[in-house]
C-alpha positions in Angstrom: 131.1 174.8 47.5 129.3 171.4 47.1 127.1 172.1 50.2 126.2 175.6 48.9 125.4 174.3 45.5 123.2 171.6 47.1 121.4 174.2 49.1 120.9 176.3 46.0 119.3 173.4 44.1 117.2 172.1 47.0 114.6 170.5 46.8 116.2 169.1 43.6 119.4 167.1 43.6 122.7 168.7 42.7 125.3 166.6 40.7 128.8 167.1 39.4 132.0 165.2 38.8 135.1 165.3 41.0 138.6 166.4 39.7 141.7 165.3 41.6 145.4 165.7 41.6 146.8 162.5 43.2 144.6 161.9 46.3 143.4 165.5 46.6 140.0 166.4 45.2 140.3 170.0 44.3 137.5 170.9 41.9 134.0 169.9 40.7 133.2 169.7 37.0 129.6 170.5 35.9 128.4 168.6 32.8 126.3 170.6 30.3 122.7 169.4 30.1 122.6 167.7 33.6 119.0 167.2 34.6 118.3 167.7 38.3 115.0 166.5 39.8 113.4 165.8 43.1 114.9 162.3 43.3 117.4 162.1 40.5 120.4 163.7 38.7 120.8 162.6 35.1 124.2 163.2 33.7 124.6 163.5 29.9 127.6 161.2 29.9 128.4 161.9 26.3 129.2 165.5 27.5 131.8 164.1 29.9 135.2 165.2 28.7 138.0 162.7 28.2 139.9 163.8 31.3 141.8 161.4 33.5 141.7 163.9 36.4 138.0 163.2 36.8 137.9 160.5 39.6 134.3 160.2 40.4 131.1 162.1 41.2 129.2 164.0 43.9 125.5 164.5 44.2 123.0 165.5 46.8 120.1 163.6 48.4 117.5 166.2 49.5 116.0 163.5 51.8 119.1 163.6 54.0 119.8 159.9 53.4 123.4 159.6 52.3 123.2 155.9 51.3 123.5 155.1 47.6 120.4 153.9 45.7 120.5 151.1 43.2 120.7 153.7 40.4 123.6 155.4 42.3 125.5 152.1 42.5 125.1 151.5 38.8 126.5 155.0 38.0 129.4 154.5 40.6 130.4 151.3 38.8 131.3 153.0 35.6 132.3 156.5 36.5 135.3 156.6 38.8 136.7 155.4 42.1 135.3 158.1 44.5 131.7 159.1 44.9 130.3 161.5 47.5 126.6 161.8 48.5 125.7 164.8 50.5 122.5 165.0 52.5 120.1 167.6 53.7 120.7 169.9 55.7 124.0 170.1 53.7 126.4 170.8 56.6 130.1 169.9 56.7 129.3 166.6 58.4 126.3 165.5 56.3 128.1 163.4 53.6 129.2 159.9 52.9 131.8 158.6 50.5 131.9 155.4 48.5 134.1 153.5 46.0 132.9 152.2 42.7 131.5 149.1 44.4 129.3 151.2 46.7 131.5 150.3 49.7 132.0 153.1 52.3 135.4 154.8 52.2 137.1 157.3 54.4 137.3 160.8 52.9 138.6 163.7 54.9 137.9 167.3 54.2 141.1 169.4 54.3 
């Protein structure tokens, strides 16, 4: 679903939050008012529900680079423990996952 949403918004970024039960991410949560541009996704954080099942974020990089930018790292630091960046061409293997510090983590797709 994330890859298809990223393809649909290309050449703009796609962004959402991740919902998990334990260690299993099972859903994405779209925030109303999210702005998606060529090189940015701006979340209206005041729209984020108080929901402890939200564990992090996902967004796309249309450039194909799945490394976090300085803006990504700032957002990671205050919005959860798991963050996924998917890159063009948005295939099942074109993603990287990071913790809130921007350190690479292992994330398996089930």
